[in-house]
C-alpha positions, 0 to 999 in steps of 0.5 A: 814014075814021071817027075816034073820037068826042071826047066825054070830060071831066075827070069822065069821065077820073077815072071811067075811071081810078078805075073801071078800078082799083077792081073787086071785089078788096075783096070777093072776095079780101079774105081773101087780103089779110088772110092775107098781111099782116093788118090793119096789113100790108094797110093799109100795103101799099096805102098804100106800094104806092099811094104808089109809083105817084105818080111813075109817074102823073106820067110818064104825065101828061107823056107823054099831054099830049105824045102823046095816042095810044090806043096809050099805051105803044106810042106812047111806046116807039115814039119811042125803041125798036125796033118789036118793043120797042114791040109787046112793051110794048103786048102785055104791057100789053094783058094787064094790062087784058084779064085783068080783064074775065073776072075781073070777069065771074066775080066777078059770078057769085060775087056772084050765088051768094052772094046766091042760094045756089040758083045754086051748083048744077048743076056742069058740070065742075071747074077744078082743085079748083074747080067751075064751075056752070051758073048761074055760067057763064050770069051771067058770059056775060051780063054779058060780052055786055051790056058788049061791046054797050054799048061797041060802041054808043059812048064817050058811053054807056060814059063816062056809065055809068062816071061814074054807077057810079063815084060810086055805088060811092064813096057806098055804100062810105063807107056800109058802112064807116061801119057797120063802124067804128061796130059793131066793136072795136079788139081785132079788129085783133089781131094786126096782123101775121100774120108778120114785119111786113116780109114781111107788107107785102111780100106785099101791096105785091106785088099792089098793081099789079094792084088799082091798074092803071087810072090810066094807062088815061087815055091809051088814051082820050086821042084821045076828049077833048072839044075843048080838053081837054088839058095838065095835066088828064090828070095831074089825073085820074090823080092824083085816081084814085090818091089816091081809089083808095088811100083806098078800099082803106085804108078798106074794109080797116080797116073790115073788120078793125075789124068782127069777129075775123079768125078768124070770116070768113077763108076764108068766101068774101066776107070783107068781107060776112061780117065786117060782117054779124057786126058789124052783126048785120043782113042789110041790110049784106050787101045794101048791100055786094053792091049796091056790089060788083055795080056795081063789077064793072060799072064795072071791067069797062067801064073795062078793056074800054075800055082793052083795046079801045083798045090793041088798036085802036091795035096794029092801026092801027100794023100790029103785029097784023092791021090789021082790028082798027083798023076804026072804026064809021062811025056809033058811031065806036068801034073796033068790031072790037077791041071784039067781039074783047075781048068774045069773048076774055072769053067764052072765059076765063069758062069757067075759072070762079073758079079764075082769080081769084088767078092773074089777079091775080098775072099782072096785077100783073107785066104792069102793072109792066112796061108802067109801066117801059117808059113810064118808060124811054121818057121817060128816053130823051127826056132829061127835066130837073128834076123830070121826071128825078127822077119818071122815076128813081123810076118806073124804080126802083119798077117794077123792084122790083115786077117783081123781087118776082114773078119772083125765086124767092127772094122770098116770093110769087113766080110759080108754074109756073101764072103762067109758063104763062099768060104763055107762052100770052099771048106765044105768041098775041101773036107769032102775031098779030104775025107774021101782021100785014102791017104796012103802011108807012103804019100807023106814019105814020097813028098818028103823025098822031094828035097833029096832030088835037088 
């Protein structure tokens, strides 16, 4: 039986984690962040929300070291909880990765439409009040097809692409952020908060999980590490990705806020590009930002496709969904059926157009937090001691707060009926697949043998 290829190094794991986290939110929904929190609220929201993730990252580092299994949260919870809890955790976490794939495909089309306004034509239909343009749809579908094909070919191709795009995005972002700081004014930061500071920060902290989801994706590729890789290096990759991710968001938010008066770019579509173009007074900065954004689309899409396909593959291997998705391509040594399933589902969602962007980020925030909570709960049942016990306790508290902020109606920014509909639909699909799985007795045993291969 073919096994997954073992090629990944520390730089590859960092690139997968960072690349999975950082997409195009800093360009596509920057105006939403500033409307929620203002410059100070957005910066503090990402600082606080990001810092809250370090204990969770530590827990994941320990769990991955002990159980290097592509199933991730499914494997961790299976050790201490009933089988259905393990499935529910995995299916919930799967959504947090998968929903980013169509998000980025649609974002790619929006970026192209901004650069070439002629693409914003030929309306096919509307989703709510949002038009879906034929050129946008074609671009989204092409991006989805290309990334699916690349992941079908092999993890080495995906990892090399991920590292190149990640380093390029960091370098380009520092370049355009420096231009914003160099041409802006501190007066543009006023008012620091658009509402009560506590509420402003809270509204941003709520969405941080979605825009920071990805550090834990290291575990989904743990079976694909090069020989001899392991131990604390998994946590090194996670911790570095969280630190660089926080700094990335803070620097970009601050540079945009500093660059131009807020009223000149809010609700402008691409607030980051508009603000910096006004500040610099030249169109080259827009081309630089859009190049950064397009590379970011590709790396984030790629990272989330890797994580989604590995999680789906692992669910099939354990008999929690139909086992056919656990097929490994004998030559490419990739979970090829799982990759094709994720690609096909992404294509279907692309037809929703950019109306999916904000609801997707809301749902993704909660599903990620639920998965993190389950991982922390699993480690708590393993009775850790010392600093591990402290990290678990903090992780449980943080994830509980993140979930409650979105599901309790009394909290500003809670789920609307549309987010609940999306969650219900995803749950229904998962239950149907779970009931249709034959759940062979050997599936769990095979999955538990993965650690022995390392």
